[in-house]
C-alpha atoms as an extended CHARMM CRD file, in Angstrom:
* protein
*
        37  EXT
         1         1  LEU       CA             35.7610000000       60.0800000000      -31.8650000000  PROA      1               0.0000000000
         2         2  LEU       CA             32.3730000000       58.3880000000      -31.8060000000  PROA      2               0.0000000000
         3         3  ASP       CA             31.5660000000       59.9890000000      -28.4670000000  PROA      3               0.0000000000
         4         4  ASN       CA             32.6550000000       63.4160000000      -29.7050000000  PROA      4               0.0000000000
         5         5  ASP       CA             30.5860000000       63.0640000000      -32.8590000000  PROA      5               0.0000000000
         6         6  GLY       CA             27.6100000000       61.9980000000      -30.7790000000  PROA      6               0.0000000000
         7         7  ASN       CA             28.0390000000       64.9860000000      -28.4980000000  PROA      7               0.0000000000
         8         8  LYS       CA             28.3380000000       67.3200000000      -31.4810000000  PROA      8               0.0000000000
         9         9  GLU       CA             25.1990000000       65.8340000000      -32.9730000000  PROA      9               0.0000000000
        10        10  GLN       CA             23.3190000000       66.2790000000      -29.6890000000  PROA      10              0.0000000000
        11        11  SER       CA             24.5930000000       69.8400000000      -29.3450000000  PROA      11              0.0000000000
        12        12  ALA       CA             23.5510000000       70.6250000000      -32.9060000000  PROA      12              0.0000000000
        13        13  ARG       CA             20.1130000000       69.1640000000      -32.2740000000  PROA      13              0.0000000000
        14        14  ARG       CA             19.8060000000       71.1780000000      -29.0640000000  PROA      14              0.0000000000
        15        15  LEU       CA             20.9170000000       74.3020000000      -30.9250000000  PROA      15              0.0000000000
        16        16  GLY       CA             18.3520000000       73.6170000000      -33.6230000000  PROA      16              0.0000000000
        17        17  VAL       CA             15.6280000000       73.4210000000      -31.0000000000  PROA      17              0.0000000000
        18        18  ASN       CA             16.7620000000       76.5830000000      -29.2380000000  PROA      18              0.0000000000
        19        19  SER       CA             17.9750000000       78.5360000000      -32.2770000000  PROA      19              0.0000000000
        20        20  SER       CA             14.8840000000       80.7420000000      -32.5880000000  PROA      20              0.0000000000
        21        21  THR       CA             14.9500000000       81.5830000000      -28.8840000000  PROA      21              0.0000000000
        22        22  LEU       CA             18.6890000000       82.2540000000      -29.0250000000  PROA      22              0.0000000000
        23        23  TYR       CA             18.1920000000       84.3610000000      -32.1560000000  PROA      23              0.0000000000
        24        24  ARG       CA             15.5200000000       86.4960000000      -30.5180000000  PROA      24              0.0000000000
        25        25  LYS       CA             17.7060000000       86.9000000000      -27.4400000000  PROA      25              0.0000000000
        26        26  MET       CA             20.6530000000       88.0180000000      -29.5860000000  PROA      26              0.0000000000
        27        27  VAL       CA             18.4580000000       90.4490000000      -31.5240000000  PROA      27              0.0000000000
        28        28  HSD       CA             17.1330000000       91.8180000000      -28.2390000000  PROA      28              0.0000000000
        29        29  LEU       CA             20.6860000000       92.3170000000      -26.9800000000  PROA      29              0.0000000000
        30        30  GLY       CA             21.5740000000       94.0340000000      -30.2490000000  PROA      30              0.0000000000
        31        31  LEU       CA             24.2320000000       91.4620000000      -31.1410000000  PROA      31              0.0000000000
        32        32  ILE       CA             22.6990000000       90.7970000000      -34.5620000000  PROA      32              0.0000000000
        33        33  GLU       CA             20.4430000000       92.6890000000      -36.9350000000  PROA      33              0.0000000000
        34        34  LYS       CA             16.8920000000       91.4680000000      -37.3170000000  PROA      34              0.0000000000
        35        35  SER       CA             16.4170000000       90.1140000000      -40.8410000000  PROA      35              0.0000000000
        36        36  PRO       CA             13.9170000000       92.0240000000      -43.0570000000  PROA      36              0.0000000000
        37        37  SER       CA             11.8330000000       88.9060000000      -43.5670000000  PROA      37              0.0000000000
């Protein structure tokens, strides 16, 4: 459980770091709408 939680935490942190890049990639691919802001 501790290992899984640690991995989840690391994954979340990695996602946080890459979220803007991933978001732009998804917008570019047309998977999500670009927010008005």
